[in-house]
N, C-alpha and C positions, 0 to 999 in steps of 0.2 A: 606613420609608425617607423621610427628609426631603429637601429640595431639594439640600442639600450631597451627601448620599449619591447621589442620582439623577445629579447632575452628574458626580461622579467615576466612578460605575458606568457611565454612558452613554459617557463618554470612553474608559474602559478597554475596554469591550466592543466599541466601534466599532473601536478600534485592534487588538484581538484578532482580530476577524473579518477585517479587511483583511490582517493579517499571516498569518493561517492560510490564507486563500485564496491568497495569493501563494506561500507556501512549498509548499503542496500542489500548486499548478499546476506549479511548477518540478520537484518530485520526480516528479510524475505523468508529465511529459513523458519523463523518463529511464526510468520503469518501462514505459511503453507500447512503447518500442522493442523490448522482449523479445518482444512479441506481434506484431511487424510481419509475421511469416510468415502471419498471417491474411489479409493482402492479397496478399503476394508469392507464396506457395505454395498457399494455400487458396482463392484466388479470391473472397474476400469483399469487400463494399463498404466504403467508408469509414465509413458510418453504423453498420454492424454492428461494425466494428472499434472505434469510439468507444464504442458502447453496452456492449460487453463490457469494455473496459479501464477505463471509468469506474467499474466496480463495485469497483475496488481503492481508490478515494478514501477511504472511511471507515477502511480499515485504515491508510492513511498518516496520517490525522488522529489516530489513536490514539497515534501517536508524536510527531507534530508539534504537537498541541494544547498540551501543557505548555510546549514551547519557545516557541510563539507567545504564550502567556500571559505567560511571563517577559519577552519582549521588549516586550509591551504594558505591563506593570507598570513596567518601567524607563523606557519612553517617557513614561508618564503622570507618574511622579514627577519625572523630569527636566524635563518641561514645566511642571509646577506650581512647581518651583524656579526655572526660567528666567524664568517670568513673574511671580515673586515672590508667587504665590498661596499657596504653602505658608507663606511668612513671614507673610502677612496672616492666614491661618487660625489659625496658631499664636498670633499676637498677639491675635486675637479670643477666645482661650480654647479653641480646638480642639486638644487634645493629640494626639500621635502615636497614642495608644491609641484615641482617638475616631475619628481619620481612617482607622484600619485597617478599620473596619466595611465600607465599600463594597468594599475590596479583598478582604476575606474572602468577601463575597457573590459577587464575580466569580470567585474561586477555586472556590467551591462550585458555581457554574453550570457551569464547565468540567469539574469533577470528575464531575458528574452526566452530562454529555455523554460523557466518556471511559468512564464505567462502562456506559452504555447501549451504546456501541460495542463495548466489550470483552465484555460478557455476551451480547449478542444480535445487534446489527446487523452487525458484522464477520464472524462465522461464517456468518450468513445470506447476505450478499452474496458471500462467498468460495464458498459452495456453488453459488449461482446462476451465478457466473462459471465454475466448473469444469463445471457441467452444460452451459452454453452452448458452452464450448470443446470438450467431448466431442461435442456435437451438430454443431458446425461441422466437426470432424475426421472425423465419420461421414457427412458430406454427400457422397454419391456424385456428385451433379451438379457440385459444386465441385472435387472431388479427382480424379475419374476422367474424366468426360465433359466435354470442352471443345470448343465449336464450331470447325470448320475446322482442327483439328489432329489428328495421329495420336499417340495417347497409349499408351505401352507400360506396362501395369500391372505386368507381371512378364515374365520371359523366356518368350517364346512366346505372349503374349497382347496384342493391339493393338486399341484402340478408335478409332472416328472417327464424328463426327456432322456433319451439314450445318448444322443450325440448332436452336437451343434456343427453344422456343415459350413455356415457362414454367419454373419451378424444377424440375418433375418430368416435363416432357413435351418431346420433341424429335423431329425428323424426319431422314430420311436417315442411317440407322444402318448401320455396317459393323463387324463383329467378326471378327477373324482369330485363330483359336485353333489353335496347333500345339505345345501343351505336350506332347501325347502323340506320341512319335516315330513311332508306327505309324499315326497318323491325323491329318489336317489338316482343320479345320472352319472354313468361312467362312460367316458369316451376314449377309444383307442384308435390311433391313426399311425400310418406308416411314415407320413411326411407332413410338415406344416410350415407355413410362411407367415411372417409378420407383415401385415398390410396396414399402413397408416393413410387414412383418408380424411376428408373434411368432416365427416360424420363421427370419426373416432378411430380407435386402434383395434384391429381384429387379428385373431389367429386363424388363418384359413388352412384347414386340414384336408388332406386328400387320402383316398383309399383307406377307409377305416370303418369302425362299428360304433354304434351308440346303444348302450344298454340302459333301459329305464325300468326301475323297480318301484312300483307304487305300494304304499302300505296296505291299501285296500285289496290289492291283487296278490295272489299266491306266487305266480310265476312272473319272471321279468320278461320284457319284450326287447328284442334285439333288431336293429335296423342297420343294414349296410349302406354306406354312402360313398359317393365319389368325391363330393366336395361339401365341406361343412365349416361354417364360420362361427367362432366363439368370440363374443365381445369382451375386450380387455380395457375399454375406455375408462370404467370406474376405477381402475388400478393404475392409471398413469396420471402424471402431474403436468402433462404438456398443456399448451395454451398460450394465451397472450401474457407476456412478461411485463409486470408493472415496474417502472423505474422509480428509484428513490431520488433524494436530492443529489447524491454523489454522481448519479448517472445523468443529471441534467446539464446541458450545455449552458455557457454563461449567458447567452442571449435568451435562453428559456427562463433563467432566473431573473433577468432584468425585466422581461416582458412576459410574465406568466399568463396562462389562460385563467381568466377570472372564475371559470367553472371547475378548475382543478380541485379535486377532492383534497389533495395534500395541502394545497394553499389555504383552503378553507379550514382545515383542521389544525394546521400549525403554521400560521403566517410568519411568526418570529423565526422559525427555523429557515424559512426561505431567505429572510433578511440576513441571518447569520451566515448562511452558505454563500450568498452573493458577496458580502463584504470580505469574507475570508478569501475568496478567489481574487477580489480586487486588490487586497493589500499583499498578496503573496509575492509579487515582483519587487516590493519595497524592501523585503528582508535582506536580499543579497546586497543592496546598496547600504543599508543600515549597518550590517555586520562588517562589511569591508571598511567603511569609513570609520567606525569605532575602533577596529583593530589597527588601522593605519594611523589614526590620530594618536594612539597610545604607544605605538612601537616604531614610528618612522624616524625618531631621533637617533643619530649614530651613537653607538656606545663602544667603549673599549672592551677588550676581553676580560678586564677585571671587574667590570660592572655587571651586575646580576639582572637578568630580564625575567626571572621567574615571576616576580610580583606583577610585572606589566602583563604577562601572559594570563596570570590568574585574574587580574582585573578585567582584561578583555573578555575572557570566557564568562566571568560572572555578569558583566554588563550585557553581553549578547544573549546569554541564556535568560537573564532577567527580562529582557525585552520579549523574548519568545514565549516565556511563561506568562508574561502579562498579556500577550496576544491570545493564548489559549484561555486565559481567565476572562478576557473581554468577550470572547465568543461564547464561553459557557454561561456567563452571566447574561449575555445578550438574548438568550433564549427566553428569559423571563422578564428582563429589563431592556428594552430596545435601545435606549440611549447609551448603554455600556458598549455597544458595537462601535459607536462613533468615537469613543475615547481612544481607540487604538491609532487613529489617524494623527492626532497631535503628538502622540508618543513617538511614532516612527518618523514623522516629518521633523519633529523637534530634534531627535537624535541625528538625523541626516543633516539638517540645517546647521546645528551647532558644530558637528564634525567638519563640514565643509568650511565653515567660517574659521575654525581653528587651523585647518590645513592651508587654506588659501591666504590667510593673513600671517602665516608663519608662526602661529602660536600653538603648535601641536604640543601636547602634554608630554613632558619627560618624567615619567613616574619611576623613580628609583628608590627601593627600600633602603632605609638606614637603620639597621638593627644592631644594637650593641651586644654582640654575641659573647664578648668577654665578660661583661657584667652579668649576663644571664648564667654563664658558666661558673663564675665565682659564687653567685648566690646558690646555685645548685650544690656546689661542693660544701658550702656552709651548712646545708640542711642534711647532708649525708653523714652517718656516724663515721668517726675516724677509727682506724684500727689501733688497738692497744699496743703500747711499746713494751718490748721485753728487755 
């Protein structure tokens, strides 16, 4: 890599990182709103909320990285043209074929990043996020026991605590249990601890009283205890977390367990997810080659590049939308998934052929604006002469 390659590569990579971070931040903000119940209903802190929702960022980058690369390549080529650097490079003997090398290295870098995310990083973080969400939703302290409030867990069962000393320890406990129509149980305890075991989740209370009042009896019975355990397992959602397709690693999609329930119920979705991961690294190459093929020709400052940029964006987004369409249709028609390979490989092959043979497209709009302006004036009413 010589100085020219380093200059173009550094400029393109810097633009790519800035654009990717900006796009990811915008989309991430819209995604985290779906998990806002972690704060509103689950009683979690902002730090817990951000740490969990930030795990979705690599998954967003999997889709946004090729788009950010496309914008970065268009920006670099437009900048090189605007500053007349591309004209100077071409005049010095650097052909479009020679200048494509740093852009190809940039596309390869992004493709490797996308491949790592698709194969391992995204499923790993998706699993971590699901595990943390399950743990949060199984957090009895956050969901059931809240200081200073009477919380009705279900019809006939009410909790109240005076103070929470730590995540699993609190004081001033009251439990009113009248789920059984024949008996009402009221528990008062000075202190309680949440204990999670293999058998379930329990609230272990110390130094308290249990009052039982049966319908058949006139007077209640009161028993003082030193240690009393109340079963909270029915009100927690902890347990083994089942993983969906997004949480499966690539090798698990390629060689799934024949007894997998999800594979038996939706085999087409397995195929769609697998091929979506496999073609993900091809998008950076396709977008870079299409953009370079249409914008690598040097232009003077009088020539307009807006139409070329519009054509690049339309072509790249057309390919991406076709990819989404193939995956969507592939869930019901398996052959539609394989239609994406000739589309991407065809775009890459044609673009490379055009660049390497020196037949890059020089798309320049030629609009007769004067004729359009004259026709518009003829349609407008003329002011009356005085």
